[in-house]
N, C-alpha and C positions, 0 to 999 in steps of 0.2 A: 334408282340406286347406284352410289358410289361405290365401287369395289376396290379402290385404291391399288389399282393395278395387281390385285390378286390373281389374276389369270396370267400375267408377265411372271412374276417372282415365286408363286405360291407353289408352283409345281405339286399340284392337287393335294398339298398338305391341309388345307384348310377349306371351308366353305362358309357361305353365308346364309344363316337361315333366321327368319323373324328378328331381322335386323341386329343380329350378333355375330360374330366372328366366331365358328365352331372348328373343332378338331375334325376332319374328314373321315370319319369311320363309321361303323353301324350305328353306334350310339350317340355319335355326333355331341359330344358334351360342347357347351359353348365357355371360352376361356374367361369370360366374365363371371360365370358361375364357379369356376375354379377359384379364381382371385376371392370373391367375396366368402368363400369357404373358409379360405386361408386366412382373411382379415378377420373373421368371427372368432378366429382363434386368438385373436389378441395381436397378429402381427401388421406392424404399418411400414410406411415406407415403401421403395420399389422392392419388386419381386423378380426373381429370374427364375422361370420355369423350365423344367428341362423334359422332354419328351423321347424316351427311349426308344419308341417305336418308329421313330423318324430316322435315327442313327441305324437301326435293322434296315430300315427301306434304302438307306443309302449305300449301305455295305453291299446289299444285294443286289441293287441296279448295275453296282461296278462288276460285280463277279458275271451276273446273267449277259450283260453286254459284251464281256470279252468272251465269255466261252462260247456265246453265238457266233461271233467273229470268227473264233478258232473253227469253231464247225462249219461256218460258211465256207472259209478259203482253207480248210483243210490243215490247218496249222498243228505242228509236232510238239512244239514247246509248250511249257508249262505257263500258268499266269499265277502270279502271287501279289498281294498287297500288302502294305504295312502302313501302320498310323504314326504320323512325325508327332511324338508328344509335345514338341513346340508350338503346336496350333492350340492344346487346351490340356493343361496337366492337371486339372481341378480333378479330385477324387469321384465327383459326381458324375463326370463324363468318362473318365478312363475305365473306372469299373465297370460300366456299363458296355463299353466298346469291346473291352476284353471277354466279357460274357457274351455278349453278343456276336462277336468275330470267330468265336470258336469253331460252329460248323464249319466255317469257310479257311481254317487255317488263318486267320487275318493276324499278321504280326504287327510289331510296334517297332519305331524307329528312333533312336537317341542322339542327341546332338552335344551331350555334357556329361560328367561324371554321375550327377544327380539324376538325370533321365536314365542313363544306362542303368544304375541301381533299380530305378523304380520298373523298368521294363523286366529285368532279371527276375524281380520278385512278383511281377504279376502277369507277364506273358504267359500263355496257353502252352502247354508242354509240343514241344515240335514246330509250333510256330516260329517263323524266321523274326530276327532281330537284326537289324541294320543300324550302324554307326556312323554318322556323318558329322563333318565340323572338325575344327584343329584339334589336334589331340596332343597331350603329355606323355610321359612314360608311365604315370599313375593310372591316366585312363584307359591307355593301352593294357595295363595289366589286369583292370578290371575286365576288359575285353577277353582275355585269355582266361580268368577266371570264368567267366561265364560259359566259355568254351568247356573248361574242365567240368563245370557243372551239367553239362550236357546241352546246353543251349545251341540253338541252329543261329549261329551268329558270323555277320560279315561286317570287318572293320574295312570302311572306304577311305582310302588314303588321300589327304587332300595335298601332301608334298613330300618331298623325297625325304626330308628329315623325318616324317612319320614312319616311312618305309625303313629308313635304317633301325630307328626304334623298335620297330617290329621285328625285324631281323635279329637285333640283340637280344629282345624280350624272350624271341622262340627258343634261344639257347639256353636260356635260365629257368624255364617254365616245365611243366609237366608234358605228357604226350598230347594229349588232345589241343589242337592248335583251331582258333577261329580262321574264317574264311577270310580271303582278301579280295578288296574292291579296289578300284582306281577309278577315281574320279577324272572324267575328262574333259578338257577346257575346248569346248566347241567354238567355231567362229559363228555360228547360228545363234540367234537371240530371240527371245520371245517377243511379246506385245503388250503393251498397257503399262501403268505407273512403276511394275516392279519389274519391268523387262531387264535393267542393268543387272539383276542378279544372275542373267546369263551372258553368254557372248565372249570373245577372246579377252576384254579386258576385265571378266568378273572376278569375284573375291577368291573363289573355288577352282580347283582343278589342276589338271597337268597337262603343258603343251605337249606336242608330238615330240619335240626332243625329249622332254622329261619321261614319256611314256616308254619310248624306247631304253631310255636309261633304268627306269623301273624294271622291265622285264630283263635287263642283263643282271640288276641287283637279286631278283627274286631267282633266277636261274643260279646263281653263284653261291646264292644262301641255301639251295635245295628247296625252296619254297614256292616254286612256279606251280606246283600242283594245288597249293593252297588258294591260287589266283582264280576267282570263279565269277566274279563280275564286273563290268563297268559301269558307271553312274554318269549321268548328265542331268542338268537341272537349266531349262531357257527361262524361267520365271514365274511367279506365282499368279494365279488368277490370269491366265493366257487367254486373250478376248479374240484372237485369231486362229483359225486352225493351220493356216499356211506356215508360218515360222515352226511350227510343230513337224510338219511335213519335211520341211527341210532340215533340221534337226536330226530326225530320224535316219535319213539316208546318210548324212554324216556319221552318226554313230555307226550306223550298220556296217558301213566301210571301215570304220576304226576296227569294230568287233572282228571282222573277216581277217584285217592285217594283223591283229596281235595273235589270232589263233595261228597263223601261218607262221609267225615268228616264233611258234612254240608253247604258246598258251593252252594245253591241252585240255584243261579242265575249266577254261573260260567257257559259260554256258549260259550266262545270264546278262541281260541289257536292264537297268533300272533307269526310268525315265524320269526319276524325281517326282516333285509335284506340280502344281499348275493348272489341273483340269478346274475350269472356271465354274463359278454358279452366277445365277441371274439376280443382282441386286436392284436393278431399275424398277423403277413404279411407273415409267412412262416409255411408251413405244419408241419416242424418239431418242433415246438414250441408253441403248441395250448395252451390254457388258460382254456379251459374247455372241459368236456368229456361227457354232455348231451346237450338235447334242453329243450326248453320252455315247450314243451308237456309231455316230460318225465319227468321234476320238477313236474308239476301240476299233473300228474296222481299218482307219488309217492307218492305226499303229500296227495291228496285225497285217493287214496288206503288204505295206512296206517293209516290214523286216522279212517277212516270208520271201518276197521279191528279191531283196539283197542277197539273202543266204543262199538261194536257188541260183542266182548269178554266180555268186562265189563260191559255189559249191560245199558250203559250211553248213552244220545242222543249225536249224530253226532256234536260236535263243529263247530260253525263259524269259518271260515278261515280267516285270516289277513296276509298281508304281506307288508313289506317296502321296496321294492327293487328299491330305488331311483337312484341307477347306471344305471341298466336296462333300465329306462325310459328316462333318461336325458342326457346319453353319447353320442347318435347318433346325437342328435339335432343340435350340434354347431361344427363347423369346423374354425380353426385358420387359416387364409392366409397371408401369409409373404413372401415379394419380396426378391429376392436375390440381394446383393449390390455389391458382388465382389467374383470373382474366383482366388484364391491368386495365384495359378499355372500357370494363364496365363502370368505371368510376364516371362515364361521360353519360349520363342519364338525364331525362328531362327535369328532374328535380334540381339538378346540379347548376342549372339555369338560372340568373339572376339580372333579368332585364331590366335595364332603366325606364324612367317614364321618357325621356328622350335619347335614343340609341343613334350612334353614328350609323349613316347611310348603308355603309356595307354590312352590319350585323343586322339591321332591317330587311335586307336584302336575302340575308340567309336564313331568316324567319320565314319569309315568304316561301323560299325553296322548300324549305323543310314542311311546309304545312300544304303546298300544292303539288309536291311531286306524284308522280303516278307512271305507270309501265311505259307509256309512250314518251315519257320525256326523262325518264330514269338517267340514262347516260348523259345527257345534256346537263341536268341539275347537278349531277356529280360532278362533271368536269367544271360548271360554274362554280360550286361550293369549294372546289380544291383552289381555283382560282381566287376566289374572294379571301380563302385563308391566307393566301401569299402576300396577298394587297395588305390584310390586317398586320400582320408580321412586319411588313414594312412600316407602315404607321404607327405602330408601336415602338420600333426602334427608331423613329423620327421625333416620338413625343406627343403624336396626334391622339392617340387612343391610349386608355389606362389599360391597367393588368384586367380589373373586371370585363373589361371588354374584348380582350385576347382571350380570356377564359371561356365568356360566351361562345367566340368564333369557333375555339376548340370542339367545345360541344356540340354546336350545330353542324360543324362539318361532319362529326362523326355520326350523328343521328341521320343526316343525309345519307352518307355512305350506307349506313346500315339499312335504312329503307330503300336504297338503289340496288342492293345487292339481293334482298329478298324478292324485289320486284322482279329482277332480270332473270333470276331461276335458271333454266337451261341454257340460257345465253352467256352464264357466269364463266364458261371455259373460252370466250374468245379472246384472242392473244391481247388485244387492246385493254381489255378488262382486268386481264391477269396483270399487264403492267401498273393499270391504275391502282390495282389492289395493294399493292407495295406502299402507297401511301397512305391507306387505312388498314392496314392490317391489324390482327389482333395478336396481343403478346400474352402466351400461355405460360405460367408459372409451373415447370414439371418439378416435383420431387425425387432428383435423382442427380448425379453427377456423371456429366459427360465425359470427365475427364477418367473417372474409374469405369465407367460402363461402355462408352463409345469412344475410346481412345483414337481409333482410325478414322472417326470422321473429323476429330480436331486436328490431327496430325495429318492427315491425307486427303481429306475431302471425302472420302469414302462414304458414299449415302448408304443407309438401311432404310427398308420399307417400314413406315410409319403408318398406323391406322387407330382410330378407337375402336374399343373391343365392343360397342354396343351403338345405337342409334343410326345403324348402316342402312335403314329405311327411311330415314329423315334427311331432309336437304342439308348437307355442310355449307355452309355460305361465307364463313370467316376466314379469309386467308390468313394463315397462322405462322408466326415466329415463334420457337420453343426455347425458353430460357430455363437454364439448370438452376439449382439453388447455389453453386459455389458463387464466391465473389469475384469471378474473372470474367471481363466483360466477352471473352473467348468461348465461353460456353453456352452458344447459341445456335440453333439450328436455324438459320433465317429465310425467311419467304422467298422463292426466288422463282420469276415467272418462267425462265428458261430450264432449269434443272431441278426445282423442287416447288412447284406451285401445290402446297399442300392446303388443303381446306378443312376445317374442324367445325364442330358445333357451337352454337350460341347458348352455353349451358348457365344455371343459376348454381352455383356451387352450394350455396346455403341450403338448397333442397335435395341435391341429388350429387353424387360422385360421379366423376368423368374419368376413366382411364384409358390410356394409350400404350399400345403395344409397338416394341421396336423388333423387328424380326431380324432372321439371318445372324444372328449375334454370337453365335457358339463357336465362331473361329477367331482366334486371337484376343478377343475384345476383353477376355476375363485375365487372361496372364500378362496382358500390356497394360490392365487397368493402374492406374497410378493413385496414389494417397492424398491427391492435392484436396487442401481443407482437410483434412484427416476424414474423408468419406472412404468407406470402405466397401468391400464386395458385397451386394444386396444379399438378403435372405434369399435363399434358395428351395425351391420344392422339386423333386422327380414325381412326375405324374404318368403313373401307367394307366394307359386305355384300356377298359374292360368291355364285354358285350352288353352291360348294363348300364355302362357310364365311363367312370374314371375312379383311381384309387390314389391319394397321396401316399408314394410310397416311401418316401424321405422327405424330412424338413429341416433345413439347417439355420438357423438363424445369423443375422448379421453378426460381425465382432461387435464387441462393447468398445466404448471409447477407450476404457483400460486397456484392452486386447490390443487396439492399434496403436497405442502409445508405446506399449511394451516390444511391438513389433520393430519400432523406430528407436529401440535401445533405451527407452527412457526406465527410470526405476520407478515403477509404479506404486511401491511401496513408499517411497521417499515423496512421491507427489500427494499421497494420500494423508500422510504424515505431516507435511507442509501446510495442506489446506486445513487440517484439523487444528495445528497449533495457531495459525494465523486466526482462523476463527475463535478460537478459546482468547485470544490475546485482543478481541474486540471489545469495545467498551461502549459501542453502539446499540446492542442489543443485551437483553437478560438471558440468563441461562435457560429459561424454557425456550426462547426464541432459538439460541443456539443449537438446543436438542432437533428443533423443528428443522433447521437449515443443514444440521449435519446428516439427519435423513435424507432430505432432497440431495445433497451433493451424493451422497452413496447411490441414489437409484440415477440421478445423470452420468455419472462416471461408468456404471453396470449396463448403461443404455446405448444404441447406435448414435449417429451423428443426425440420421435423416431426419427432416422435419414431420412433425406429427399433424399439425395443421396452423393454419393462417388465419387468424380472424381480424 
């Protein structure tokens, strides 16, 4: 059985039963059954399934790990966490995280005016709000309004100009004031492809010189007591624990120095985000080298050690690990529309009475291949194909000969892979399969649903929803339905040796699941080719199975056109006028077409079927 690396990336969230991937709960519902339930209600195209119980699990794990570490080391500071809205602002996620985070006093982090207003509307009473990113006077005013409404809010300063604006605003507003945080620019940086967001040359934060000036400005303005937090961020998806340890030592010492300079209410260190999750399906390419417990233990131990050495109180700890909380809760499901190489079937052969010698030899390879010679015959067939292509270019064989060669080589490859069975994972065969791989056409847009794969080559775990007790023998490249050649997840023997099943799509449906897509993918998704967010469903797991708690259909073509500022009424009127002017059809036909246009405009862009 191929578990598609579930033991590496799955974190115990899923399990395989009876050849299906299931939710790992007492009722173990199969994802394929949930998908078929939704499709039976008339929904087609890709689906995004949300599982709130996985949000709750991640929040609980964070608080449990830090509380355990605090108890182990006798740590006196508090622990808090906030969710950065930039990671996923979709209401299907945000409303659940606020609801599920309430028992933990889990808060929200905003990085823009819109996000701050969203946090003010949805955050639980008393739960912290932090505001990061560059700010203008208007955003600062909104932060003051939040404090005046009773929110526990901290405005984190990214530059001295922002601090001066806060000082000016404080003189104009009412008595309640937000807490003030200072983003510190550390020399320490993280690891991985997002490491540049930390370090001395990062986009955000105050240098040592600017920190001293900020303290003096706060004292002069009488706002030093509002200064309660320092903040740092060494990068998203931190792959190694050592850079975090180095950053903690640096930040801890800055904390102690600022308190000695008179920051009497400075009581919190915000580590920012970066707590990694494991995306890899293959042991050879792991994404992190530490556990959540190790992360929590290192943070608590190091901050306690520094506070003790410096004779300062142990700081409250804040983290903003949005990816860790959100990634696992969402699964993208997309149906396979076509296997392109299935056109290479025996009935497509059109052999001549007298064939070129190479074609005759390929026929012999296909007829006589067996397990003992499968690898040898596969090598021979690929070599013969190269020879036939050379002869075709030179004009010695014709197009029919070339077609026969392509079909025969595919048939030999298919037989060989089936015969080799358990040997199919040998590295030599993995590389060979690049030449005989299958192309699967998938009903989704990579640019809309997996933009990080397109932009950063961030791999996501991929697996079929069923047939997991059957051998998957076809090396698979996945093509999306956009008209862009970049819309492909290519087979790669080193980083993505994905194998899928040989299915007859005229007889059965075949669905792929793309896992860990709950962080960033939705909000970064592009309207390339005017494809929009898939139909989404929130799935509550119950003792007896599951309940589809919320179902939101994908936007229509008219909706997405309106999002792009088209006048949809003008579009409809213009189409109607042009139809009316047509002299090629009669009035009855015009009425039929008018109805068809109405249906098309009010449907989404995803494909229904390929025949």
